C-alpha positions in Angstrom: -5.3 21.4 11.9 -9.1 22.2 10.4 -10.3 21.9 6.4 -10.7 25.3 7.0 -6.9 26.8 7.8 -5.8 25.0 4.6 -5.6 28.3 2.9 -3.7 30.7 0.4 -1.3 31.8 3.8 -1.6 27.8 5.0 1.0 27.2 1.4 2.6 30.0 1.3 3.9 29.7 4.6 4.3 25.7 3.5 6.1 26.1 0.4 8.2 29.2 1.4 9.7 26.3 3.3 8.8 24.3 0.9 11.8 25.9 -2.2 13.5 27.5 0.4 11.9 31.2 -0.9 10.9 33.3 3.0 9.3 35.9 0.5 7.0 33.2 -1.3 3.2 34.7 -2.8 0.8 32.5 -3.1 -2.4 34.1 -6.1 -5.7 31.8 -7.3 -5.3 29.4 -4.8 -8.3 26.6 -5.0 -8.5 24.0 -2.5 -10.7 20.7 -3.4 -11.8 17.6 -1.3 -11.1 13.9 -3.2 -14.2 11.2 -3.1 -13.3 9.8 0.6 -16.1 7.1 0.1 -14.5 4.3 0.0 -11.1 5.1 -1.4 -9.5 6.7 1.2 -9.2 5.3 4.3 -7.4 7.0 6.5 -7.0 10.2 5.8 -8.5 13.0 3.9 -6.6 13.6 1.0 -7.0 17.4 -1.0 -6.2 19.0 -4.3 -5.1 22.1 -4.9 -4.4 24.5 -7.5 -2.5 27.9 -7.7 -0.1 30.3 -9.0 3.0 31.6 -6.5 5.5 33.6 -6.5 9.0 33.2 -5.1 9.5 37.0 -4.6 7.5 40.3 -5.1 7.9 40.8 -9.2 9.0 37.1 -9.7 8.3 35.6 -13.0 4.6 33.8 -11.6 4.8 30.3 -11.6 1.4 27.7 -11.6 1.6 24.0 -9.2 -0.8 21.2 -9.3 -0.6 19.2 -5.4 -1.7 16.7 -3.0 -2.6 17.2 0.6 -3.1 14.2 1.9 -4.5 14.5 6.0 -4.1 11.7 8.3 -7.1 10.7 10.1 -6.5 11.3 13.6 -7.0 8.2 13.9 -4.4 7.0 11.9 -2.2 9.0 12.8 -2.1 7.7 16.3 -1.2 3.9 15.2 2.0 6.1 13.9 4.0 5.8 10.2 6.5 4.9 8.6 5.7 7.8 6.2 7.7 10.5 6.8 11.0 9.5 6.6 10.1 7.1 3.6 9.3 10.5 2.1 11.8 12.6 3.7 14.2 10.3 3.3 14.6 6.5 1.4 12.0 7.9 -1.3 14.3 10.0 -1.7 17.0 7.7 -1.6 15.8 4.9 -3.8 15.3 7.3 -6.1 19.2 8.5 -6.6 19.8 4.9 -7.1 16.8 4.7 -9.9 18.5 8.1 -11.9 22.3 6.6 -11.2 20.9 3.3 -13.5 21.7 3.3 -17.4 19.2 3.9 -19.3 17.9 0.5 -20.5 16.7 -0.1 -17.5 13.5 2.7 -18.1 10.8 4.4 -16.3 11.4 4.5 -13.2 9.7 6.9 -11.1 8.7 5.4 -7.5 6.5 8.2 -6.0 5.0 11.4 -5.7 7.9 13.7 -5.4 7.0 15.4 -0.9 7.7 19.3 -0.2 7.2 19.1 3.4 5.3 16.3 5.8 4.2 17.6 8.9 4.0 15.6 12.5 3.1 17.1 16.0 0.8 15.3 18.3 -2.8 13.2 16.5 -1.8 15.3 13.2 0.2 14.0 9.5 -0.3 15.7 6.4 1.4 15.7 4.0 2.4 17.9 1.1 3.7 16.2 -2.5 2.9 16.9 -6.2 -0.4 16.3 -8.3 0.8 13.0 -10.2 -2.5 13.7 -12.2 -1.0 16.8 -13.0 1.8 14.0 -14.6 -0.6 11.9 -17.0 -1.4 9.2 -13.7 -5.2 8.3 -13.0 -6.4 5.8 -11.0 -7.5 2.0 -11.4 -11.5 0.5 -11.0 -11.1 -0.9 -8.3 -14.0 -2.8 -8.5 -12.9 -4.4 -11.6 -9.3 -5.8 -11.0 -6.7 -5.1 -13.4 -6.0 -7.2 -16.3 -2.5 -9.0 -17.3 -0.8 -6.5 -18.7 -2.0 -4.0 -15.7 -0.7 -6.3 -12.9 2.8 -7.0 -15.2 3.8 -2.6 -15.1 2.3 -2.5 -11.3 5.2 -5.4 -10.0 7.6 -3.7 -12.8 7.4 -0.9 -9.9 7.4 -2.7 -6.6 10.4 -4.4 -8.9 12.5 -1.2 -8.7 10.8 -0.5 -5.1 12.3 -3.7 -3.6 15.2 -3.8 -6.1 16.4 -0.1 -5.6 16.3 -0.3 -1.5 18.0 -4.2 -1.5 20.8 -2.1 -2.8 20.2 0.9 -0.6 20.4 -1.1 2.5 24.3 -1.7 1.1 25.3 1.1 1.0 23.2 2.8 3.9 22.0 0.5 5.9 21.4 3.3 8.8 18.3 4.4 7.1 16.5 0.9 7.2 17.4 0.3 11.0 15.1 3.9 10.9 12.3 2.1 9.7 9.6 0.7 12.5 8.4 -3.0 11.4 5.2 -4.2 10.4 1.9 -3.4 12.5 1.6 -7.8 13.2 5.5 -7.3 14.7 3.7 -7.7 18.1 0.9 -9.1 17.3 -2.4 -7.7 16.8 -3.0 -6.3 20.3 -4.1 -2.6 19.6 -8.7 -2.3 18.1 -8.0 -1.8 14.8 -6.3 -4.9 14.3 -8.3 -7.0 16.5 -11.8 -5.5 14.0 -9.7 -5.6 10.8 -7.5 -9.1 11.0 -9.8 -11.4 13.5 -13.3 -10.5 14.1 -13.1 -10.5 9.4 -11.7 -13.7 9.8 -14.4 -14.9 12.1 -16.6 -12.8 10.1 -15.8 -14.9 6.9 -15.8 -18.3 9.1 -19.5 -18.2 9.4 -20.7 -16.4 6.1 -19.0 -19.6 4.4 -21.0 -22.5 7.9 -23.0 -24.0 5.8 -20.9 -24.1 2.1 -17.7 -25.1 3.7 -18.0 -26.7 6.8 -15.2 -28.0 7.7 -13.2 -25.8 7.1 -14.8 -22.8 8.7 -13.6 -24.7 12.0 -10.1 -25.3 11.4 -10.7 -21.0 10.3 -12.3 -20.8 13.8 -10.1 -22.7 15.2 -7.0 -20.8 14.5 -8.1 -17.1 16.2 -6.5 -15.6 18.2 -3.3 -17.9 19.5 -2.2 -19.7 16.1 -3.7 -17.2 13.8 -2.7 -14.3 15.4 1.5 -16.6 16.1 0.6 -17.1 12.4 1.4 -13.5 11.3 4.0 -12.5 13.7 6.4 -15.1 11.6 5.9 -14.1 7.8 6.3 -10.3 9.2 9.4 -11.3 10.8 12.6 -10.5 8.5 14.6 -13.0 9.9 12.7 -15.5 9.2 13.1 -14.3 4.9 15.4 -15.2 2.8 15.4 -12.6 1.4 13.6 -9.6 2.6 13.7 -5.8 0.9 11.3 -3.0 2.1 7.9 -3.9 1.1 5.6 -1.7 0.3 3.3 -2.9 2.6 -0.1 -2.2 1.0 -0.5 -1.9 -3.0 -3.9 -2.6 -4.0 -4.5 -1.4 -6.9 -5.8 2.5 -5.0 -2.2 2.7 -4.5 -1.0 2.3 -7.2 -1.4 5.3 -10.1 -1.1 4.7 -13.2 -0.5 6.0 -17.1 -2.7 4.7 -19.7 -0.8 6.6 -22.1 2.6 6.0 -21.9 2.0 1.8 -20.6 3.5 3.1 -16.7 2.2 3.0 -12.9 3.7 4.4 -9.6 3.1 4.9 -6.2 1.4 6.4 -3.4 0.6 5.8 0.2 3.6 5.2 2.6 2.9 4.4 5.6 2.7 0.7 5.4 7.0 -0.1 5.1 8.8 -2.2 7.0 11.4 -4.4 5.5 10.2 -7.6 4.8 9.5 -10.5 3.0 8.9 -8.8 -0.5 6.7 -11.6 -1.0 3.9 -10.3 1.1 3.7 -7.2 -1.8 3.1 -9.6 -4.0 0.4 -11.3 -1.9 -1.5 -8.0 -0.9 -1.5 -7.1 -4.8 -2.5 -9.9 -6.2 -5.2 -11.0 -4.3 -7.1 -8.3 -4.1 -6.3 -6.7 -6.7 -6.0 -9.0 -9.6 -9.3 -10.1 -11.7 -10.6 -13.7 -10.7 -9.2 -16.2 -13.8 -5.5 -14.0 -12.6 -5.3 -15.3 -9.7 -6.7 -19.5 -11.2 -5.1 -19.2 -14.0 -1.8 -16.4 -14.5 -0.1 -16.5 -10.3 2.7 -17.5 -12.1 3.8 -15.6 -15.6 3.0 -13.0 -12.9 5.5 -13.7 -10.8 8.0 -14.6 -13.7 7.7 -11.4 -14.9 8.6 -9.6 -11.3 11.1 -12.0 -10.9 12.5 -10.8 -14.1 12.7 -7.3 -13.5 13.8 -7.3 -9.8 17.1 -8.8 -11.0 17.1 -6.0 -14.0 16.8 -3.3 -10.9 19.0 -5.6 -8.8 22.1 -5.6 -12.3 21.6 -2.3 -13.6 21.8 -0.5 -10.1 24.9 -1.8 -8.6 24.0 -4.8 -5.8 26.4 -5.7 -4.1 25.2 -9.2 -3.2 24.8 -12.8 -4.7 21.6 -11.6 -6.6 19.2 -13.3 -5.2 17.4 -17.0 -6.9 13.6 -18.0 -8.7 13.6 -20.7 -6.5 14.2 -18.4 -3.1 11.5 -15.4 -4.2 9.5 -19.5 -4.7 10.4 -20.7 -1.4 9.2 -17.2 0.1 5.3 -17.1 -1.3 5.1 -20.3 0.1 6.9 -19.9 3.4 3.8 -16.8 2.7 1.0 -17.9 1.4 -0.9 -17.7 5.6 -0.9 -13.7 4.0 -2.3 -14.4 1.3 -4.8 -15.6 3.2 -5.2 -12.9 5.8 -5.4 -10.5 2.5 -7.8 -12.2 1.1 -10.6 -12.3 4.0 -9.6 -10.0 5.6 -8.4 -7.3 3.2 -10.3 -7.9 -0.1 -13.7 -7.6 0.7 -12.9 -4.4 2.0 -11.2 -3.0 -1.6 -13.7 -4.3 -3.4 -16.6 -2.9 -1.8 -19.5 -1.4 -3.6 -20.7 1.7 -3.3 -23.6 2.0 -1.4 -21.4 -0.4 1.0 -18.2 2.8 0.9 -20.6 5.0 1.7 -19.6 6.7 5.4 -17.0 4.3 5.4 -13.2 5.1 7.5 -10.8 3.8 9.7 -13.8 5.2 12.8 -16.6 2.9 12.0 -13.4 -0.8 12.3 -13.7 0.5 15.6 -17.8 0.6 15.8 -18.5 -3.0 15.8 -22.2 -2.5 15.0 -20.9 -0.9 12.5 -19.0 -3.4 11.2 -21.1 -6.2 11.4 -23.8 -4.2 9.2 -20.8 -3.7 6.6 -19.3 -6.8 6.5 -23.0 -7.9 5.3 -22.6 -5.4 2.2 -19.3 -6.2 2.0 -20.6 -10.4 1.9 -22.9 -9.3 -0.5 -19.8 -8.9 -3.5 -20.3 -12.6 -5.6 -16.9 -11.4 -6.3 -16.1 -11.4 -3.0 -17.4 -14.5 -2.6 -16.7 -16.8 -5.1 -12.6 -15.2 -4.8 -12.9 -16.0 -1.0 -14.6 -20.1 -1.8 -11.8 -20.9 -3.8 -9.3 -19.3 -2.2 -10.0 -21.3 0.9 -10.1 -23.7 -1.2 -6.6 -23.9 -1.9 -5.6 -22.7 1.1 -7.1 -26.4 2.8 -5.8 -28.3 0.0 -2.3 -27.3 1.6 -2.3 -26.8 4.5 -2.3 -23.2 6.0 -5.9 -23.4 7.7 -4.4 -26.4 10.3 -3.3 -25.5 13.3 0.0 -27.1 14.5 
């Protein structure tokens, strides 16, 4: 469906289905594409404002919505987002809503009105969080300590509610496909993002860190692929939850007035270790000084909120221990390696590097090489990767078994 087909008539049909009002009429319709420069790599996002009546002569109501239209290349990869929006998120939200008021603010996501999937097509209509007071972080600056704690509190609620849901309705969790990396790094997108991304980084630091560069190259592809498969395998984890899979600061909306956050973009959710989400957030989104000095403080804040969520939501199994979480952080450190080398450069790309950067870029070898030259020109990227590689080497992560 092309851009011009998202008309008032389209929304009339969509909202009629969503609200169960066959005679719904849309008036004063406005739609605009949200800027795509490096902000949404796999989808086109539209902001919609309209007035509607649920029936002729009914009261005039106003609505503000977001329409998320996955690009065909992204839709073809497959996604858990429809099941998340239609089944798991409503169930997880209901679990949190039943908790006592002591749990505080508890909104996990935008409410989804409509999810549609067809061949090569995947789209969602949901409430506009911007109209509710939420905004985006500055992805090039990174999170400060207060913001980071608010974000990990939301991840803790998300993970905790999913663990309670697993006790109540395990069949819902079982609907989720495993990680895209569970079967290796075989598709063209994974090869470009992960393997070629790691090779490029190894070459970029070959002069400064020659021994580390050699170790990085030696793992590709076989040892690297095996390590990645092991990390995302829930059977190897002592602590599992539904994880977001992509919790960088562009996928977290923030209400700066009320100091609260909520999550967006649930394409990559799966059952796995919460440490995966934590490393993804840490290495894509924290200011560099927090990475160096405050990880333990942020991790403690996450764990306190995870326990609070589990207790308030009636979790029946034995509560996880901080030792379990620390063990998972150690087991999943390889995911931190992947995140800082392959994801960080993209997540904080400059305005210049963001131009014409999308999912199509990854499968064009020449275009991606030029793009990586731009991405690695960032001082934050080089500083963060270099310091992290030195730490990872001291921890033995870069050795080939």
